[in-house]
Structure formats: structure tokens, C-alpha cells
N, C-alpha and C positions, 0 to 999 in steps of 0.2 A: 303469521302462519295460518291462523284460523280463517283470516279473510281470504287467503290464497286458496285454501281448501274449499271454502264456500263458493268462490268464483268458478273453480274447476267443476264442482258438483253441478252448479247452475248451467255451465256450458254443456256438460254431459247430458243434462236432462233436456235442453233444447235440441241437441242432436238426436236423442232418442225420439222426440216428438217429430222432428223433421223427416226422420227415416222410418216412420211408422209404416207398417206393411200396407201397401196399396196394390198388392198382386194376389192372385189366387192360383189354385192348382187344378188340374184335370187328371183323374186317375180311373183306370178301369182295365178290363180285359176284352180282348176282341175274340168273339166266337163265331162259328159257322151258324147257319140257320137253325140248326137243331138246339143251340143254346148250351151245348155241353162240350163241343169239340173246340178247343182254342185254335186260333190261327197264328202260327209263329211267324214272327217278322213282318206282320202286316204293318202297312204305312198309316200313320195317324197324322192328319193335317188340320190345323185350326185356321180358319179364314175369317176375315172381317171385311165386308164390303167387296168381296170377290178377290181380295188379296191375301196371300199366305202371311199369317202372323208367326207361326211356329210349327214344328212337326217333329216327328221321330218315328223309328221303327219300333214295334212291340218286341218284346224279348221272345225266347224260344217257347214260353208258355202263353204267349198272347198278351202279356201284361204291359201296360204303358203307364207313365206318370210324367205329365208335362207340368213344370214348375215356372214361377215368375211370369204369369200371364196377367196382363192388366185387366182389371175388373171391367166386364162389359158382356154383351150378347154376341155369340159367335156361331159360325157353322163349322161342324166338325165332320171331316170326311175320312172314311176308312177304305183302304184298297189293298188287294193282294193279287198276285199273279194267278190267273185262272178262275177268279171269282169276281162277281159283279161288284162295283163299288157301292158303298152305303153312305148316305149323307143325312145328318141330323142337323136341323135348323133351330135357332132360338136357344142354344145351350148358354145358360147364364153362369159366368164365372164371378164370384163374389170376392171381396177383399178378405184376406187372411183366412180363406176357407178352401176345403177341398170339395170339387164337384165330382161325383161318381157317374160314370157312364158305361 
């Protein structure tokens, strides 16, 4: 019985290492130029090499939180109807971390 328990714990340990977090997150709020007025439902898109990786719409308060992004350097684009789009280049997403923008 002890041997079976030891084997199960060993296998569980291997699985934990194999599935160690290799992704990060991007979190923030989209504001107008004044820096105080949030933009509800603005579109947030993450691109790598000119191709979309992921994206979502901000909530009613302009907040967004993109999860499970592979570690790397990305371009982040914000857009909303009636406003000029904004692009940030060189945004670094690190493993097991939250990048604020």
C-alpha cells in the first residue's frame, strides 16, 4: 500500500512540473486621451508578427483581463467606434505574471 501511494505521489509531482504555468496575463483599463474617462466596450487585440493571438472587448468600465497568453513580446491594439485606434508595440508578457497596461 505504501509503495502504491509513493508511486501515485511521484506521478502527481511529475504532472505538476509538466503543467507548470507557461502563460501570462494582460490586465488594464482603456481610457480616453484625458486619462480619466474609461471607454466602455473598447476592443483589445493582441498580435504577434501581424497575426491576432487573442482579444476581447473591455467591460462597461473599460476594464479588460486577457489570460493564458504565451510568454513573449506582443503588439497590443485598442479601438473603439468614433475614436482613433491606439497601438502599443513591444509589450512583454512573462510566465506566471500579470502585465498591466
